[in-house]
Backbone bond lengths (Angstrom), bond angles and torsions (degrees), N, CA, C in turn:
res aa  C-N    CA-C-N  psi(-1)  N-CA   C-N-CA  omega(-1)  CA-C   N-CA-C  phi
1 X - - - 1.451 - - 1.535 113.42 -
2 X 1.281 113.99 -37.08 1.476 118.79 177.53 1.501 111.36 -62.34
3 X 1.259 121.16 -33.23 1.519 121.41 -177.13 1.454 105.79 -66.52
4 X 1.306 125.41 -42.63 1.449 126.42 -175.47 1.534 111.60 -63.95
5 X 1.399 115.97 -35.31 1.448 117.96 -179.27 1.538 111.72 -71.07
6 X 1.283 115.18 -38.24 1.542 118.82 178.10 1.529 111.66 -63.18
7 X 1.354 116.82 -37.72 1.491 119.57 -174.63 1.561 103.83 -68.26
8 X 1.279 120.32 -42.13 1.467 120.80 179.72 1.501 113.63 -63.71
9 X 1.317 116.76 -40.28 1.478 118.87 176.65 1.506 112.80 -64.22
10 X 1.321 116.98 -36.62 1.479 120.77 -178.11 1.501 108.63 -66.82
11 X 1.353 121.23 -38.05 1.442 120.32 -179.97 1.529 108.48 -72.48
12 X 1.319 123.88 -36.36 1.367 124.68 179.56 1.565 109.86 -67.56
13 X 1.361 116.12 -40.56 1.422 120.19 177.43 1.487 110.75 -62.75
14 X 1.297 117.43 -44.24 1.469 122.13 178.49 1.575 110.49 -60.20
15 X 1.323 116.75 -40.74 1.525 120.51 -179.52 1.568 107.13 -67.65
16 X 1.253 118.50 -41.53 1.493 120.23 -179.33 1.533 108.28 -64.40
17 X 1.306 115.53 -46.62 1.486 121.13 -176.28 1.571 110.87 -62.16
18 X 1.407 113.68 -42.57 1.396 119.94 174.59 1.519 114.40 -62.67
19 X 1.364 117.80 -40.66 1.453 121.55 176.72 1.564 111.18 -62.78
20 X 1.343 114.08 -42.33 1.504 116.58 -179.57 1.489 106.80 -64.24
21 X 1.340 119.14 -43.05 1.433 121.21 -176.72 1.590 111.10 -62.08
22 X 1.260 116.52 -42.75 1.479 123.88 177.05 1.600 107.31 -60.45
23 X 1.293 119.55 -44.74 1.487 120.27 178.09 1.517 111.69 -62.53
24 X 1.275 117.70 -43.92 1.449 122.53 -178.36 1.541 109.91 -64.76
25 X 1.333 116.73 -46.06 1.438 120.72 178.07 1.537 112.09 -62.49
26 X 1.322 117.80 -40.33 1.445 123.03 176.60 1.527 112.92 -59.88
27 X 1.377 115.65 -43.68 1.449 123.34 173.92 1.551 112.11 -59.22
28 X 1.329 117.88 -48.38 1.385 121.34 179.08 1.486 115.47 -62.47
29 X 1.326 117.85 -41.08 1.411 127.00 175.53 1.556 110.52 -61.43
30 X 1.270 117.66 -45.14 1.465 126.58 176.38 1.494 111.66 -58.02
31 X 1.256 117.13 -47.23 1.455 123.39 -179.55 1.545 109.87 -67.32
32 X 1.253 119.74 -42.98 1.486 122.06 173.93 1.492 114.44 -59.22
33 X 1.326 114.67 -47.63 1.519 121.04 178.49 1.508 109.04 -61.81
34 X 1.319 120.40 -44.19 1.404 121.56 179.47 1.543 112.81 -63.81
35 X 1.298 116.25 -40.53 1.434 123.15 177.80 1.523 112.21 -62.09
36 X 1.352 114.83 -42.33 1.444 119.59 178.27 1.511 112.24 -66.43
37 X 1.337 115.30 -39.18 1.498 120.96 176.29 1.549 111.42 -64.55
38 X 1.363 117.15 -39.67 1.415 117.52 176.85 1.540 112.60 -70.44
39 X 1.314 118.05 -37.11 1.469 118.48 175.18 1.515 112.64 -64.46
40 X 1.312 119.53 -39.56 1.449 120.49 171.87 1.489 115.71 -60.78
41 X 1.349 118.67 -40.85 1.421 123.36 178.22 1.570 108.24 -65.08
42 X 1.327 120.04 -43.50 1.415 124.18 -178.70 1.533 109.67 -62.27
43 X 1.350 114.53 -43.18 1.463 119.08 -179.96 1.527 111.39 -64.88
44 X 1.343 117.18 -42.14 1.454 120.10 175.46 1.527 114.46 -65.75
45 X 1.299 114.89 -36.53 1.500 118.55 176.02 1.507 109.96 -66.22
46 X 1.325 121.83 -41.55 1.456 122.83 178.52 1.527 109.94 -64.43
47 X 1.343 118.90 -41.79 1.438 122.19 -179.81 1.551 110.64 -64.57
48 X 1.439 114.96 -42.85 1.430 118.61 179.22 1.481 111.85 -63.78
49 X 1.315 121.25 -41.35 1.443 125.85 171.41 1.572 113.54 -56.16
50 X 1.364 114.21 -40.80 1.416 119.26 177.96 1.535 110.54 -65.81
51 X 1.347 116.23 -49.80 1.457 120.38 177.69 1.501 114.50 -58.23
52 X 1.306 117.08 -37.62 1.457 121.91 179.74 1.526 108.97 -67.24
53 X 1.318 114.57 -46.20 1.507 120.09 179.56 1.504 112.39 -63.33
54 X 1.323 114.09 -41.75 1.471 120.47 177.74 1.568 107.93 -63.76
55 X 1.246 120.49 -42.95 1.461 123.63 174.88 1.529 113.31 -55.52
56 X 1.350 112.78 -47.69 1.428 118.11 179.95 1.494 114.55 -64.14
57 X 1.380 115.74 -35.81 1.467 121.10 177.42 1.547 109.80 -67.43
58 X 1.334 117.62 -39.71 1.478 122.02 175.38 1.488 110.59 -59.14
59 X 1.390 117.12 -43.89 1.463 117.96 -177.77 1.518 110.79 -73.50
60 X 1.238 119.19 -25.23 1.487 122.25 177.90 1.568 106.31 -69.39
61 X 1.293 114.29 -45.08 1.485 117.05 178.38 1.528 111.67 -64.42
62 X 1.314 115.46 -40.51 1.483 119.74 -179.42 1.531 108.19 -64.16
63 X 1.299 118.59 -40.12 1.467 120.98 -179.37 1.539 108.60 -69.19
64 X 1.225 115.57 -39.82 1.492 119.55 -179.27 1.511 114.89 -67.10
65 X 1.343 117.31 -45.05 1.408 123.33 -173.66 1.559 116.85 -102.69
66 X 1.304 115.71 -13.87 1.453 118.88 179.50 1.544 109.91 -143.88
67 X 1.316 115.26 59.70 1.455 119.33 -173.83 1.532 116.13 -58.93
68 X 1.388 119.85 -39.77 1.418 121.37 178.76 1.600 111.88 -54.02
69 X 1.347 115.97 -46.85 1.432 118.80 178.59 1.513 111.59 -66.13
70 X 1.364 115.48 -41.71 1.480 119.97 178.70 1.501 111.59 -58.09
71 X 1.255 117.27 -40.95 1.492 123.33 -176.56 1.545 111.14 -65.53
72 X 1.416 119.26 -25.55 1.397 119.53 -175.30 1.544 113.25 -78.52
73 X 1.281 118.35 -8.21 1.469 120.94 -177.46 1.531 111.23 -80.53
74 X 1.285 120.12 -37.62 1.422 116.95 -172.83 1.512 114.65 -84.08
75 X 1.299 114.46 165.24 1.514 119.61 -179.92 1.574 105.24 -128.62
76 X 1.361 114.62 142.25 1.443 118.90 -177.87 1.555 113.78 -58.51
77 X 1.324 117.03 119.10 1.429 121.27 175.60 1.465 120.84 72.30
78 X 1.304 118.17 -19.42 1.470 124.29 -179.19 1.546 108.76 -121.89
79 X 1.348 116.32 132.97 1.431 119.27 179.48 1.530 112.62 -68.49
80 X 1.290 113.41 139.07 1.532 118.97 169.04 1.444 107.83 -110.98
81 X 1.308 118.32 130.09 1.481 123.81 -175.99 1.504 112.58 -107.29
82 X 1.296 115.95 129.44 1.429 123.05 178.92 1.515 110.62 -123.84
83 X 1.365 119.05 167.77 1.451 121.95 174.19 1.496 106.03 -99.79
84 X 1.363 115.48 149.97 1.452 121.32 175.14 1.536 101.54 -127.95
85 X 1.340 115.05 112.00 1.475 117.76 -174.62 1.554 112.03 -88.00
86 X 1.294 115.26 -172.37 1.472 120.17 -179.33 1.417 113.68 -59.35
87 X 1.375 120.29 -35.96 1.410 125.32 -178.12 1.519 111.46 -79.66
88 X 1.231 118.23 0.55 1.490 126.17 -175.68 1.510 111.83 60.40
89 X 1.302 116.89 46.23 1.447 120.12 175.56 1.557 104.47 -113.38
90 X 1.316 114.75 139.74 1.499 123.27 175.57 1.490 107.07 -102.79
91 X 1.300 117.71 116.28 1.524 121.05 -179.16 1.552 108.00 -59.73
92 X 1.398 114.74 133.26 1.361 120.73 175.90 1.524 108.63 -84.89
93 X 1.278 120.78 97.50 1.448 123.04 -176.77 1.469 109.46 -124.19
94 X 1.416 115.08 150.61 1.457 119.96 177.44 1.495 109.86 -59.01
95 X 1.352 115.73 -51.49 1.477 121.47 176.80 1.470 108.14 -114.58
96 X 1.316 119.79 132.56 1.477 119.29 176.21 1.532 112.48 -59.75
97 X 1.313 115.46 145.75 1.402 119.99 179.68 1.476 114.05 -66.10
98 X 1.345 116.66 147.05 1.437 120.56 174.64 1.531 110.77 -75.71
99 X 1.379 113.62 -39.55 1.412 120.32 -175.92 1.541 109.45 -116.24
100 X 1.334 118.32 136.94 1.395 118.47 176.75 1.517 112.19 -110.45
101 X 1.354 115.12 32.32 1.464 120.86 -179.48 1.515 112.96 -69.81
102 X 1.325 119.38 -21.71 1.447 121.28 173.55 1.473 114.77 -78.18
103 X 1.383 115.36 -5.81 1.496 119.72 -174.63 1.550 108.34 -127.48
104 X 1.356 115.50 42.70 1.450 120.05 -178.36 1.523 112.62 -75.12
105 X 1.380 114.77 153.87 1.378 121.39 179.62 1.544 105.77 -103.12
106 X 1.317 114.58 124.82 1.494 124.79 -179.40 1.554 110.63 49.99
107 X 1.327 116.80 28.62 1.432 121.27 173.87 1.516 116.33 69.91
108 X 1.379 112.62 6.77 1.513 117.33 -175.53 1.563 111.30 -126.11
109 X 1.308 116.16 -34.42 1.486 117.91 -170.04 1.555 109.96 -114.45
110 X 1.360 113.45 143.29 1.424 119.93 175.92 1.498 110.17 -114.00
111 X 1.333 120.56 122.52 1.430 122.48 -175.88 1.568 108.59 -109.80
112 X 1.278 115.70 125.54 1.517 123.08 179.53 1.485 108.72 -117.73
113 X 1.330 116.45 146.07 1.396 122.94 174.40 1.514 112.29 -121.93
114 X 1.308 117.97 127.62 1.452 122.48 -178.38 1.452 111.08 -111.79
115 X 1.349 122.21 126.10 1.480 126.23 179.07 1.530 104.54 -114.25
116 X 1.346 114.03 132.09 1.456 122.49 174.86 1.449 109.47 -134.71
117 X 1.349 118.84 109.16 1.444 121.71 178.14 1.537 109.14 -75.58
118 X 1.281 117.96 136.85 1.451 122.02 178.83 1.465 113.80 57.86
119 X 1.350 116.19 34.19 1.476 123.00 177.50 1.522 110.22 -60.08
120 X 1.341 113.70 144.92 1.463 119.37 -177.99 1.475 114.93 -62.09
121 X 1.410 115.22 -27.01 1.500 119.77 -178.92 1.534 109.33 -76.03
122 X 1.250 119.29 -24.93 1.466 119.85 -171.50 1.516 117.70 -113.33
123 X 1.253 117.36 -14.22 1.463 121.14 -176.11 1.462 110.29 -57.39
124 X 1.361 117.88 119.24 1.486 119.95 179.10 1.491 112.06 -88.06
125 X 1.297 119.30 -36.49 1.495 122.63 178.33 1.526 106.49 -162.37
126 X 1.294 113.34 170.68 1.453 120.98 177.83 1.577 112.45 -65.70
127 X 1.330 113.95 -32.19 1.449 119.06 -176.92 1.475 111.65 -92.95
128 X 1.348 118.67 -8.67 1.440 122.65 -175.06 1.572 110.84 -127.10
129 X 1.309 112.73 73.73 1.522 117.21 -176.44 1.500 110.72 -67.08
130 X 1.311 115.44 159.80 1.466 123.31 178.50 1.480 112.18 -140.44
131 X 1.346 116.65 169.84 1.446 123.95 176.33 1.495 110.13 -119.10
132 X 1.262 120.65 119.77 1.468 124.64 173.28 1.526 109.96 -82.95
133 X 1.287 114.17 123.24 1.490 120.65 178.42 1.501 108.65 -119.41
134 X 1.347 115.19 126.28 1.471 121.30 177.27 1.523 109.89 -122.52
135 X 1.340 118.15 126.59 1.434 125.81 178.30 1.539 105.02 -105.59
136 X 1.368 115.71 119.95 1.438 117.86 179.47 1.549 108.26 -124.24
137 X 1.340 115.43 131.13 1.455 120.76 179.69 1.545 105.98 -114.47
138 X 1.345 117.37 126.81 1.394 124.42 -176.76 1.573 111.20 -115.76
139 X 1.282 117.82 151.30 1.491 119.44 175.66 1.512 106.08 -152.18
140 X 1.343 111.75 161.53 1.486 119.88 -176.35 1.508 109.84 -109.94
141 X 1.313 113.10 159.11 1.548 120.28 173.11 1.529 107.58 -149.66
142 X 1.213 111.60 177.73 1.476 116.59 175.61 1.496 115.69 -68.17
143 X 1.306 116.04 -17.10 1.470 122.43 179.36 1.524 111.81 -82.80
144 X 1.326 119.44 -11.88 1.482 121.23 -178.75 1.505 110.31 -79.35
145 X 1.347 115.77 136.53 1.451 118.16 178.07 1.573 110.23 -68.37
146 X 1.305 113.63 159.32 1.461 122.61 -172.69 1.538 108.85 -62.62
147 X 1.365 117.08 -35.23 1.460 119.56 -176.27 1.478 113.73 -70.86
148 X 1.338 117.65 -28.68 1.504 124.18 176.62 1.501 110.17 -127.67
149 X 1.309 119.06 80.12 1.474 123.56 -173.36 1.533 111.04 -62.76
150 X 1.324 120.05 -32.27 1.465 122.86 -176.75 1.549 105.51 -102.83
151 X 1.316 115.69 73.95 1.484 119.32 -172.59 1.503 113.71 -93.94
152 X 1.285 118.18 -9.26 1.492 121.87 178.97 1.520 111.98 -101.51
153 X 1.332 116.80 136.30 1.521 120.99 -169.32 1.551 109.73 -138.91
154 X 1.335 113.32 147.56 1.454 121.71 163.49 1.507 104.37 -129.49
155 X 1.317 115.76 139.42 1.471 117.76 -169.21 1.547 107.47 -144.61
156 X 1.271 116.16 140.93 1.474 126.34 174.95 1.488 109.50 -132.04
157 X 1.362 117.17 135.85 1.458 121.65 178.38 1.500 109.20 -125.24
158 X 1.299 114.49 147.91 1.468 120.65 176.58 1.474 111.24 -149.83
159 X 1.330 116.37 150.94 1.429 121.78 179.09 1.560 108.69 -107.98
160 X 1.333 114.07 134.34 1.467 119.32 -178.41 1.503 107.49 -113.92
161 X 1.295 114.85 124.23 1.458 120.77 178.56 1.509 113.54 -77.40
162 X 1.263 120.30 119.81 1.469 121.73 -171.70 1.476 113.31 -75.22
163 X 1.385 117.79 -23.84 1.421 118.67 -180.00 1.535 115.08 -82.12
164 X 1.337 112.83 -19.60 1.460 121.11 176.36 1.523 111.56 -126.45
165 X 1.306 119.66 76.92 1.474 120.85 -179.12 1.559 109.78 -53.48
166 X 1.285 116.96 139.77 1.456 119.39 176.97 1.490 110.00 97.80
167 X 1.385 121.14 -11.49 1.419 124.86 -176.68 1.570 108.61 -112.84
168 X 1.332 112.91 82.05 1.540 113.94 179.84 1.484 106.63 -100.17
169 X 1.319 115.61 160.90 1.452 123.51 173.01 1.475 109.77 -129.68
170 X 1.356 113.35 137.00 1.391 120.49 -175.61 1.562 111.89 -77.56
171 X 1.372 114.97 131.65 1.469 118.82 175.00 1.445 113.85 -92.36
172 X 1.387 118.31 -30.99 1.425 119.69 -179.77 1.430 114.54 153.22
173 X 1.293 117.78 174.78 1.488 125.29 -178.51 1.439 111.43 -140.63
174 X 1.273 117.61 153.68 1.479 125.71 170.99 1.455 114.29 -110.70
175 X 1.283 117.75 125.30 1.463 121.07 176.44 1.448 107.90 -114.40
């Protein structure tokens, strides 16, 4: 009779040990997957910041060396939004596009440029108007809701003094 009781306990012990092993492995896999997801997000955030900064540098050069073209992008008091693609070209359109999906960077990032002449955030004085320029880079991930697929953003803003082209001052950035 003792032999039969020991066999039953061994099977139960094996099932408990197997269950504990499955729980431990599940926890380890969950931590690894979460770590990989966070690493991917950090990499995309760094790339988005780089693309936003690159876009702002391109616009500073455009303002410095080609001010008449630069001046045509903004609208008085109201922001006009354009796409800035991988080749750093701004489409010359009658109306700025609502979606920049046709101008994506590496198939992942969308870069928009907003120009606002005499914006409230940048106006230095009534006699010295300026243009507020904001470069925003957006990207999507599995964490974004369906309604707003490009929910992650990196943004840089700068104010450009219209009386002294080439002399911009930074207003701030969003990380």
